[in-house]
GUVEXDO-627633 format. One record per residue (C-alpha): residue number from 1; residue in three letters; x, y, z. Coordinates in nm, 3 decimals, decimal comma. Example, Ala and Ser with C-alpha at 12.3 -4.5 7.8 and 13.67 -1.06 7.14 Angstrom:
2
1  ALA  1,230  -0,450  0,780
2  SER  1,367  -0,106  0,714
This chain:
301
1  MET  -1,200  0,435  -4,013
2  SER  -1,356  0,501  -4,347
3  ILE  -1,439  0,838  -4,529
4  ASN  -1,758  0,807  -4,711
5  GLY  -1,846  1,124  -4,906
6  ALA  -1,718  1,448  -5,068
7  LEU  -1,428  1,545  -4,913
8  THR  -1,495  1,920  -4,986
9  GLY  -1,750  1,841  -4,728
10  GLY  -2,035  1,661  -4,589
11  ALA  -1,821  1,316  -4,593
12  ARG  -1,906  1,108  -4,342
13  ILE  -1,625  0,990  -4,134
14  ALA  -1,705  0,628  -3,939
15  GLY  -1,486  0,364  -3,775
16  THR  -1,430  0,165  -3,455
17  ILE  -1,078  0,267  -3,245
18  ASN  -0,971  0,010  -3,008
19  VAL  -0,754  0,156  -2,722
20  GLY  -0,481  -0,037  -2,595
21  GLU  -0,303  -0,004  -2,238
22  THR  -0,328  0,391  -2,138
23  THR  -0,256  0,551  -1,878
24  VAL  -0,428  0,886  -1,733
25  GLN  -0,191  1,040  -1,486
26  VAL  -0,343  1,288  -1,238
27  PRO  -0,048  1,541  -1,180
28  ALA  0,048  1,641  -0,877
29  SER  0,009  2,021  -0,944
30  THR  -0,104  2,238  -1,217
31  VAL  0,063  2,492  -1,092
32  SER  0,424  2,566  -1,146
33  THR  0,670  2,670  -0,834
34  LEU  0,739  2,985  -1,031
35  GLY  0,351  3,040  -1,045
36  SER  0,098  3,039  -1,320
37  ILE  0,261  3,080  -1,692
38  PRO  0,176  3,392  -1,816
39  ASP  0,040  3,471  -2,185
40  ILE  0,361  3,389  -2,451
41  THR  0,425  3,521  -2,784
42  HIS  0,532  3,314  -3,051
43  ILE  0,773  3,501  -3,296
44  GLY  0,809  3,308  -3,612
45  ALA  0,616  3,023  -3,548
46  THR  0,648  2,716  -3,775
47  ARG  0,386  2,571  -3,924
48  PRO  0,408  2,254  -3,731
49  VAL  0,445  2,430  -3,413
50  MET  0,138  2,611  -3,514
51  ARG  -0,090  2,298  -3,597
52  THR  0,030  2,145  -3,231
53  ARG  -0,099  2,458  -3,053
54  ALA  -0,423  2,464  -3,199
55  ARG  -0,481  2,086  -3,139
56  ALA  -0,380  2,154  -2,799
57  GLY  -0,592  2,451  -2,796
58  LEU  -0,379  2,742  -2,738
59  ILE  -0,474  2,936  -3,017
60  ARG  -0,797  3,130  -3,017
61  GLU  -0,979  3,092  -3,297
62  THR  -1,088  3,365  -3,477
63  THR  -1,420  3,358  -3,698
64  SER  -1,372  3,504  -4,044
65  SER  -1,667  3,668  -4,247
66  GLY  -1,682  3,389  -4,430
67  GLY  -1,837  3,181  -4,162
68  ARG  -1,761  2,852  -4,046
69  GLY  -1,565  2,571  -4,197
70  VAL  -1,721  2,292  -4,368
71  ALA  -1,854  2,003  -4,113
72  TYR  -1,820  1,665  -4,177
73  PRO  -2,061  1,401  -3,971
74  LEU  -1,879  1,165  -3,726
75  ASP  -1,986  0,814  -3,622
76  ILE  -1,708  0,654  -3,459
77  THR  -1,687  0,401  -3,151
78  VAL  -1,407  0,393  -2,924
79  ASN  -1,381  0,063  -2,770
80  ALA  -1,152  0,044  -2,397
81  PRO  -1,284  -0,253  -2,228
82  SER  -0,953  -0,252  -1,967
83  ARG  -0,602  -0,135  -1,899
84  ILE  -0,729  0,268  -1,898
85  PHE  -0,521  0,304  -1,580
86  VAL  -0,558  0,654  -1,344
87  ARG  -0,261  0,742  -1,140
88  GLY  -0,139  1,016  -0,914
89  ARG  -0,258  1,197  -0,573
90  GLY  -0,283  0,843  -0,392
91  ILE  -0,506  0,732  -0,661
92  ASP  -0,455  0,406  -0,822
93  ALA  -0,755  0,280  -1,040
94  GLU  -0,795  0,101  -1,361
95  LEU  -1,093  0,128  -1,532
96  GLY  -1,267  0,030  -1,878
97  GLY  -1,553  0,103  -2,104
98  GLY  -1,691  0,255  -2,416
99  LEU  -1,766  0,573  -2,633
100  ARG  -1,929  0,676  -2,919
101  ILE  -1,874  0,969  -3,076
102  THR  -2,168  1,132  -3,318
103  GLY  -2,269  1,486  -3,454
104  SER  -1,980  1,656  -3,673
105  SER  -1,656  1,789  -3,672
106  ALA  -1,821  2,144  -3,634
107  ASP  -2,068  1,998  -3,325
108  THR  -1,875  1,677  -3,165
109  ILE  -2,108  1,468  -2,937
110  SER  -1,968  1,230  -2,695
111  THR  -2,171  0,982  -2,487
112  GLY  -2,066  0,658  -2,297
113  GLN  -1,793  0,657  -2,029
114  ILE  -1,497  0,463  -1,887
115  ASP  -1,620  0,289  -1,564
116  LEU  -1,436  0,150  -1,282
117  ILE  -1,275  -0,184  -1,282
118  ARG  -1,082  -0,195  -0,942
119  GLY  -0,905  0,043  -0,788
120  ARG  -0,821  0,227  -0,430
121  LEU  -0,712  0,562  -0,285
122  SER  -0,406  0,575  -0,051
123  ILE  -0,329  0,820  0,185
124  LEU  -0,189  0,903  0,539
125  ASN  -0,100  0,511  0,542
126  LYS  -0,463  0,469  0,513
127  ARG  -0,588  0,233  0,197
128  PHE  -0,947  0,281  0,039
129  GLU  -1,098  0,076  -0,192
130  LEU  -1,304  0,267  -0,468
131  ASP  -1,659  0,193  -0,461
132  GLU  -1,738  0,409  -0,739
133  GLY  -1,493  0,569  -1,039
134  ARG  -1,605  0,678  -1,399
135  VAL  -1,410  0,904  -1,661
136  GLU  -1,598  1,061  -1,943
137  LEU  -1,540  1,333  -2,207
138  GLN  -1,656  1,680  -2,197
139  GLY  -1,633  2,003  -2,375
140  ARG  -1,293  1,997  -2,622
141  PHE  -1,282  1,608  -2,531
142  GLU  -1,158  1,698  -2,218
143  PRO  -1,134  1,386  -1,948
144  PHE  -1,330  1,443  -1,665
145  LEU  -1,331  1,224  -1,342
146  ARG  -1,522  1,115  -1,077
147  LEU  -1,384  0,893  -0,822
148  VAL  -1,571  0,751  -0,466
149  ALA  -1,378  0,616  -0,173
150  ALA  -1,639  0,510  0,094
151  THR  -1,524  0,381  0,452
152  SER  -1,749  0,362  0,789
153  THR  -1,663  0,558  1,104
154  SER  -1,772  0,576  1,451
155  SER  -2,098  0,807  1,377
156  GLY  -2,192  0,639  1,048
157  THR  -2,004  0,638  0,678
158  ALA  -1,803  0,856  0,505
159  ARG  -1,687  0,922  0,171
160  ILE  -1,420  1,111  -0,023
161  ILE  -1,477  1,212  -0,361
162  VAL  -1,232  1,321  -0,605
163  GLU  -1,410  1,457  -0,896
164  GLY  -1,336  1,726  -1,222
165  ALA  -1,127  1,773  -1,519
166  VAL  -0,804  1,530  -1,439
167  ASP  -0,556  1,802  -1,515
168  ASP  -0,713  1,959  -1,160
169  PRO  -0,979  1,739  -0,977
170  ALA  -1,151  1,901  -0,672
171  VAL  -1,138  1,688  -0,340
172  THR  -1,427  1,694  -0,109
173  PHE  -1,542  1,514  0,215
174  GLU  -1,902  1,369  0,287
175  ALA  -2,065  1,178  0,604
176  THR  -2,356  1,062  0,714
177  PRO  -2,506  1,212  0,907
178  GLU  -2,342  1,521  0,762
179  ALA  -2,110  1,711  0,912
180  PRO  -1,836  1,980  0,865
181  GLN  -1,531  1,861  0,614
182  ASP  -1,278  1,893  0,861
183  GLN  -1,510  1,673  1,111
184  VAL  -1,546  1,426  0,821
185  LEU  -1,161  1,420  0,783
186  ALA  -1,096  1,360  1,165
187  GLN  -1,306  1,089  1,171
188  ILE  -1,145  0,908  0,864
189  PHE  -0,806  0,902  0,932
190  PHE  -0,832  0,925  1,368
191  GLY  -1,155  0,835  1,420
192  ARG  -1,212  1,130  1,676
193  ASP  -1,328  1,491  1,691
194  ILE  -1,102  1,707  1,574
195  SER  -1,101  1,924  1,890
196  GLN  -0,932  1,605  2,005
197  LEU  -0,666  1,579  1,752
198  SER  -0,308  1,632  1,841
199  ALA  -0,059  1,911  1,708
200  PHE  0,140  1,614  1,548
201  GLN  -0,206  1,473  1,389
202  ALA  -0,352  1,812  1,292
203  LEU  0,007  1,829  1,072
204  GLN  -0,046  1,491  0,936
205  LEU  -0,405  1,592  0,839
206  ALA  -0,296  1,893  0,691
207  SER  -0,006  1,667  0,509
208  ALA  -0,357  1,427  0,351
209  VAL  -0,539  1,729  0,252
210  ALA  -0,219  1,850  0,091
211  ARG  -0,156  1,548  -0,149
212  LEU  -0,493  1,492  -0,220
213  ALA  -0,479  1,867  -0,349
214  GLY  -0,188  1,804  -0,571
215  GLN  0,100  1,933  -0,378
216  GLY  0,304  1,572  -0,264
217  GLY  0,506  1,315  -0,488
218  GLU  0,443  1,033  -0,604
219  GLY  0,472  0,736  -0,321
220  VAL  0,717  0,452  -0,341
221  VAL  0,470  0,152  -0,389
222  SER  0,382  0,373  -0,734
223  GLN  0,745  0,382  -0,787
224  LEU  0,814  0,033  -0,752
225  ARG  0,520  -0,051  -0,958
226  GLY  0,658  0,124  -1,280
227  SER  1,012  -0,049  -1,193
228  PHE  0,891  -0,404  -1,217
229  GLY  0,689  -0,335  -1,512
230  LEU  0,336  -0,409  -1,270
231  ASP  -0,008  -0,314  -1,384
232  ASP  -0,117  -0,308  -1,012
233  LEU  0,106  -0,315  -0,682
234  ASP  -0,037  -0,328  -0,314
235  VAL  0,073  -0,357  0,024
236  THR  -0,173  -0,344  0,288
237  THR  -0,187  -0,411  0,707
238  ASP  -0,418  -0,555  0,876
239  GLU  -0,515  -0,455  1,272
240  ASP  -0,291  -0,745  1,371
241  GLY  -0,001  -0,624  1,205
242  ASN  0,011  -0,889  0,942
243  ALA  0,141  -0,736  0,620
244  ALA  0,024  -0,860  0,291
245  VAL  0,177  -0,795  -0,062
246  ARG  -0,028  -0,770  -0,398
247  ALA  0,090  -0,748  -0,747
248  GLY  -0,132  -0,816  -1,076
249  LYS  -0,059  -0,800  -1,439
250  TYR  -0,209  -0,864  -1,801
251  ILE  -0,028  -1,148  -1,934
252  SER  -0,298  -1,125  -2,261
253  GLU  -0,556  -0,849  -2,371
254  ASN  -0,805  -1,006  -2,158
255  VAL  -0,636  -1,226  -1,912
256  TYR  -0,542  -1,101  -1,584
257  THR  -0,372  -1,251  -1,295
258  ASP  -0,246  -1,117  -0,934
259  VAL  -0,022  -1,309  -0,665
260  THR  -0,075  -1,219  -0,308
261  VAL  0,172  -1,285  -0,035
262  GLY  0,163  -1,244  0,320
263  GLY  -0,126  -1,175  0,560
264  THR  -0,342  -1,464  0,751
265  GLU  -0,457  -1,653  0,459
266  GLY  -0,108  -1,700  0,334
267  PRO  0,008  -1,694  -0,071
268  GLU  -0,308  -1,709  -0,316
269  VAL  -0,300  -1,705  -0,698
270  SER  -0,602  -1,564  -0,904
271  LEU  -0,689  -1,537  -1,251
272  ASN  -0,967  -1,333  -1,423
273  ILE  -1,040  -1,393  -1,764
274  ASP  -1,284  -1,169  -1,963
275  LEU  -1,487  -1,418  -2,182
276  THR  -1,687  -1,091  -2,329
277  PRO  -1,724  -0,762  -2,236
278  ASN  -1,980  -0,861  -1,981
279  ILE  -1,865  -1,188  -1,842
280  THR  -1,587  -1,275  -1,664
281  ALA  -1,443  -1,633  -1,557
282  ARG  -1,236  -1,568  -1,209
283  GLY  -1,038  -1,868  -1,022
284  SER  -0,832  -1,861  -0,764
285  VAL  -0,565  -2,111  -0,574
286  ALA  -0,475  -2,052  -0,242
287  ALA  -0,115  -2,237  -0,013
288  ASP  -0,373  -2,475  0,164
289  GLY  -0,499  -2,625  -0,186
290  SER  -0,801  -2,489  -0,212
291  THR  -0,952  -2,358  -0,526
292  GLY  -1,246  -2,163  -0,640
293  VAL  -1,395  -2,062  -0,959
294  GLY  -1,651  -1,842  -1,073
295  ILE  -1,834  -1,687  -1,329
296  PHE  -1,929  -1,324  -1,328
297  ILE  -2,216  -1,161  -1,502
298  GLU  -2,193  -0,805  -1,517
299  LYS  -2,413  -0,514  -1,715
300  ASP  -2,447  -0,142  -1,705
301  TYR  -2,822  0,028  -1,707
């Protein structure tokens, strides 16, 4: 980072920030069991405490007669090509991208976004591969999340959309052709009309909605992933009951590998090497000796 100009005002702050592994945790709930936290009056707060509260946006700023403080022009690039993990409420996703922060310290402008690399949404013993995902910074650098998982149903296509501020995203359900959200839920999880659900299935549906709404805890698989120090851990089961486990880990800044054990196709090892931000080399080796190599070019427009 560099500061060029008068420190009393007008100095240009510029540079590049390279972001390493980062976990964005979607909280289970934004309200405690005792309800919303009331306004708290701090008596005898020290200067470090006041600075921390100010940085967290917990102190209302008052405008003095002298006007606003001096503004400093900004030109900061934030590189986060991978290993930006979003987890919680059944979400397990990895994103990467970049941001550019311009404007001034008095009026900050953020452009760019962090886009989906891979991920899934697991709920009610079902897993949905994420088709769309991004994180943007809005307002006072508040992370804004949008994740979309699509699946086919007996009547068309259904989508689960998680969107909003990371600390309290909203969950909606859409379908093509259009249908009420409760009908979409019944089609997604049970493949039938909501009027045909049993009482137990209705309770399961309510549990799924509660977890997505932030009233459920961390799943067992997520706890195991953290215990083993992995970047990704997934357990799947096909229609015939064949189970498979996939474990993934970054072995360097730009090399990602995962191992799949079980399933109908047997064990497989794959390797992804990010040659540049837009070019990735991918290779795989299966238990029967078959191999695959490919070069993938991806570009956002």
